[in-house]
N, C-alpha and C positions, 0 to 999 in steps of 0.2 A: 717783328718777323712774321710773315704771312704763314698761317697754318696750312699744312698740305691738304689738298682737296681729298675728300673722302666720299665713299659710296653711300648711297641711300638704298635701303632694302625694305621692301614691304612683303608681307605674306598675304597672297591673294587666296582667301578662303573660299573654296568650292566644296560643299559639305563632305562628300566622301573622297574627293580628289579630282584633279583636272583631266585625268584620262577618263574617257567616256565609259570604260568598263571597270573603273576602279571599284564600284560598288559590288562587283562580283568577286573581287579578289579577297582572299581570307585575311589579308593584312589591313583592310579598310573596316570602317565602322558605320555602315549605312543605317543600322538600327538605332543610331544615336543622333541622326541629323535633326531631330526635334528636341534634343536634350541640351538645355542651356549650359550644363556643366561641361559638356563636350567642347563647346566653343570657348568657355573660360579656360579650360586646360590648354587649348591651342594658343590662346592669347598669352598665357603665362609662359609657354614654350618660346614664343616669339620675343617676349619681353626679356626673358633670361638671356637670349642671344643678342639683345640690344637692337632689335629691329626698330625701324622708324615707325612702322604702322602695320595694322592688318586692314585688309580691304575686302568689301563684299560687293559683288555685282548684284543686280536685281532687275526684275521686269514685272509689270503689273498684269501678267497673263500666265495661264498654265501652258506649258509646252505641249505641243500636239503629240510628241513622241515619248510621253511619260511611261509608256508600256515598257521601254527598254532602258530607262534612265532614272536614276534617283534624283528627282527634281527638288532643288531647294525651295522652301516655301516660307521661311520666317522673314518677317519685315526687318531689314537690316539696321535701321536706326534704333529700334527697340532692342534688338539683340546686342548692338554695340554698347548700349547703356549697361547691360548686364556684364559685358566684358570690362567696361570701365570700372565697375565695382570690384573686379578681381585683379586689376592691374593698377600701376601707379604712373607709368611713363609712356606706355605704348600708344601711338597714334591710332585713331579710329576713323576710317574712311568708309562712307556708305554711298551707294548709288541712289539717285533720285531723279525723276524725269521732269523736265520743264514742260512737257506736253500734257502730262496727266496729274500734275499738282497745281495748286494755286500759290502764288508767292507768299502770302501771309502765313498760310499753314506750314509751308516748308521752312520758312524762316524761323518759325517757332520751334520746329523739331530739331533743327541743327543748332540753334542757339541754346536750347535746353541741353543737348548732348555736350556742347562745349562748356557750359557752366558746370554740369554734373561731373565731367571728367577733369575739370581744372585746366581746360585749354588744349584738348587733344583731338578735336573734331576736324574732319575734312569732308567736303561734299564732292562726289564724283558726278559731274553734270552730264546728263545724257538727254537726248531728245526722244528716245525709244525708237528702235528700228523696226520692231515687229508690228504688223497690222492686226495681230490677234488682240491687242489691248483696246482697240477703238470701241468695240461693242460692249466692253466692260464699263465704259464711261459714257454710254448713251450716244456715241457717234456712229454715223452710218459708214464712215470710212476713216482710215488713218490719214492725218494731214501729210502732204507731200514734203519732201526733204527740205526745200528752200523755205517753205512756210514754217516748218518746225524750228529751223535755225533763226528765223526772224523773231518768232515768239521767244526763243531761248535767250536772245540778246536782251530783249525787254525784260524778261523774267529775272535774269541775273542782275541787271541794273536796279530793278525794284527791290530784290531781296537784299542786296548789299546796302542800298539806301535805308531800308528798314533796320538792318543791323547797326547802321551808323546814326540812326535818328536820335539816339541818346548820346550826347557828348560824354567823353570819359569822366568828366567831373560833374555830371548831372545830379548824382546822388550826394546830398548834403549831409544827411543823417545827423541833424542838429536836434537832439532830444530836448534841450532847454527851450528852444523857440518853437518846437513842434513842426519843423520843416524837414521833411524826408528828402524831397527832390526839388530841384529848381526847374519849374516849367519852361523858363526861357531857354533852357538847354536841352529841351526835348521837342523834336521838330516833326511836323507833318512832312511827308515826302511828296505828296501830290503828283504821283506818276500818272501821266495820261498819254497813252500810246495807241498804236494801231490795234494791238492785241490785248492789252491789259490796262486796267485802271486800279490804282492802289493809293489810298489817301495816307494811311499811317496816322500818327506815329506808331512805332512798335510798342509792345506792352512789356518789354524787359530791357534791362540795361545792357550795354555793350559787354561782350564776352571777354574772357581772359586773353584771347588771341586778337582782340579787336573784331575780327570775324573769322569763322572757320576757313581753313585752307581750301582754295578752289582748285579742283582737279577735273581733268577732261580726258576723254579717250577717243574722240573722233579723228580719223586720219584722212578724210576726204578733203577736197579743196575748201569746202565750206567749214569743215571742222577745224582745219588748220588756221583759217582766218579767225575763227572763234577763239582758238587756243592762244593765238598771238595777242589777242586783246585781253583775255580774262584769265587764262589758266596759270596756276602757280606750280602745278605738277601735271604731267601728261603720261598716261598709260598708252603704250603702242605695241604693235606686233611686227617683227621683222625676222626673216630667215637668214639674211646675209649681212655681214659687216658693212659692205658698201651701201646697201639700201638703208641701213640704220644711220650711217653717216650722212647720207643725203637728206633724210628726214630731220635729223638733229640740226644740221646747218640751216635748213629751210625754216624750221620753227624758231630758232634763235634769231634769224634775220627778221622774221615777222614780228617777234617780240620787240626788237629794237626799233622797228618802224613805227610801233605804237608808243614809242618813248619810254619803254619799260626796260629794266635791267635784265639782260638775258641770263645772268647768273642766278636770278631769283625765279627761274622757271626750271624745274627738274624734269628731265625726260627719262622715263623708266620703261624700257622694253620688258616684255614678259619672257621668262625662261622656265621651262619645265624639265628638271633634271632627273634622270635615272642614275643613281649613284651606287657604285660597288667598289670592292677592293681592286678589281681589274677591269679594264675596258671590256673584255670579253664577257665578264659576269654582268656588267651594266647593260650591255646590248642583249644578253640573254633575258635579263629582267624585263626590258622593254618588250621583247618578243612574247614573253609570258603574259603581259597585259594585253598585247595586241591580239593574241589568240583567244581572248575572252570577248572580243567585240562581236556585236550582232550586225551583220551586213545590212539588214533592213534599216536599222537606226542610222548607219552611216550614209546610206543612199538617200534617206529622207533629209539628212543634214545638207547633203550636196544640193538637193533640189531647193531647199530653203535659202541656201547661201548664194547659189549661182543663178537660180531661175530656170535651170534646165536639168534634164535627167540623164543619168548614166545607165539606166536600167536596160537599155537596148543592147548593152555590151555585157559580155561574160565577165565574171569576177577576175579571171586571169587573163583578160584581153587588155592589150596596151591601149591607153587613152589617146585618141587622135588629137594632134596639136590644134587642128582647125576648130575644135570645140571652144577653145579659149582665145581665138584670134581677136575678139572684141574687148578683151580685158584692159588693154592699154598699158601704159608704163606705171611701174609701182610707185614712182615718185610724184605722179601728177594725174590723179583720176578720182572720180567720185566713188568708185567701188573699190576701196582700198584693200579690203580683205580678199576680194576676188583676184586682185593683182598678185597678192602674195602666193595664192594657190596656183595661179597661172604660171608663175615663175618656177614653182616646184615641178609642174607638169613639163615645162619646156626643158629644164635642166636635167631632170631625173628620168623622164619618160616612163612613169610608173604604170603598172596595171591598175585596173579599178580597185582591186583588193589592196594593192600597195598604197594608193592614194588614200583609201579609207583608213588604213593604218597610220599614215602620216598625219591625217587630220584628227585621229582619235586621241592623240596625246594632249593637245591643248588648243584645238579649234583654230589652227593657223599660227599660233604663237610658236616660238622656237623650242623644239624638244632636243635635249642633248643627253647622250648616254656616255658616261665615262667615270673615271676615278675622281675622288675629291680634288686632287691636284689639277686634273684636266678641266673640271668645272670652274675652279678658281682661275685657271689660266684664261679661259674664254671670257669670263666676267672681267678680268683685268684688261684683256685685249680691247674689248669694246669700250671700257671705261677710259682707258688711256689714249684711245685713238678717235675721239670725237664722235662716238656713237651712242653714249649713254652717260647719264649722271648717276645711275644706279639701276636696280632691277626690281620688277614685280616677280617675286619668286612664286611659282605655280607648281607645287608638289604634285606628282602624278597620283598620289593617294595620301589621304589623311587618316590618322595623325602621323604615321611613321615616316612618310616622305619628308615632312618638315623637320622631324626629329633628326633624321639622317643628315639633312642639309645643315642644320644648326650645330650639330656635334662634330661634323667632319669638314665642311667647307668654310664655315664662318671662322674657326680658329686659324685657318690658312690665310684668309683675307686679313685677319687681325695681325698675324705675324708679319705680313707684308706691309703693314701700315696703311691699308686701304679702308679699314672699317673700324669703328669705335670699339673700345673695350669697356667703356662706361658711358652712360648718358651725361651730357654736359648741360642739359636744360630739362625742362619739364613739359614743354608744350610741343605740339607737332611742328609749329613754326621754328622752334629751337632746333629740332632734329633736322629739318630740311634747310636750315640756315636762311630762313626767310624773315624779313622785317615785320614788325607789327604795324599794320596799316593805320594811318590816322583817319579819324572820322571825317567824311566830306563836309560835315557841318561844324567842324572844330573852329572855334573863334567866332561863331555867329553871335555869341554873347547874348544881348538882350533882344535880338531879332526873333520874334515869335513866329513869323510866317515866312519860311524860305521861298525863294523863287519857284514858280511852277516848273517842274521837271517834265519835259515832253520828250517822247521818243517816237520817231517815225522812220523805220528802216525797212 
């Protein structure tokens, strides 16, 4: 008998919370964002609720608007190693850039995390959208979008080949004969492409998962193509069920076109819930956070996101529709997050202040204010109607926002049979229901020199 389909839930950790003013709220803990025990406590809360994973975003540059925002600064792979020591089952997903790493170094970092955690690592693959990072790495300018994705495709090919370069049975561990490993089962990868050259072999055995789970968050046309080819989980942002359904169908179709199983790619929209005993109280809590926002911060975010300014308008002036005429359709455009916001402007006709408050909650991800039952209802609706395989839970503030979700919403989802009550496996692949990939060198046997792998895209 086929097991009923169940949700996947990640806790997206943003140090003091996903609302931009969370650090100002008395319920948050901005004084602890460099305290490793703070993150270990969050990890234990997520694991107690049987979450699939925790997830960290990252970028290799300091935000320009740090004056008004508690900017996270800890390197996520290192931090997740500390969370691994405080948990036993929780998946551990970190963001790392294909533009500002080299394949061998990054392969070592995630391989180490997967070994240390017993098979719980995931890599959120990004190309880095901000041009602030370029000067930190000796570049005169940030590579353009298409070039970044061309390098990313090569990069992932090379990293996965490095992880695969030891066959699963390469370690012999024969004390009597003095043979630790069979060199015939350890392979150079000889990746030679337009952007990267990597010889290999890797200097560590395959990990418990075969290799860490590959996660991706780009929603542009280029990003969707990349996801169809490589991603095993996808983080995305949608405001409406219909938009999420269109994205879901498009990605699953692209996955199938690459000869992959669509059931082995988990699509996880973000949701940032304000939760209270009544809907009115939840909306009042949301307003309480919005009243702590600093307009200057929000206006700078708009300029960064859209490439134009709203400063010529008064805060209580309605935003003209023509400002967003070039955004395009939300289902098919390179500027995916801009389309989401353009949709809000078109449907809701907000003032500048109103839009800043809408964006303050989760940077374009869906913000929902309601009772635990209402939050569970919207999660179930999206899950059962072809819009999501699960959710990236983005609490407006930490740690309390996650604690409220896990203590009130998760039990409802469990009662409805939508979410696990116990872990049934130990690895992140187990939690996501993903197979362990076979090494691409499996069965090479006595062949010491694999064929030259060339990449030119």
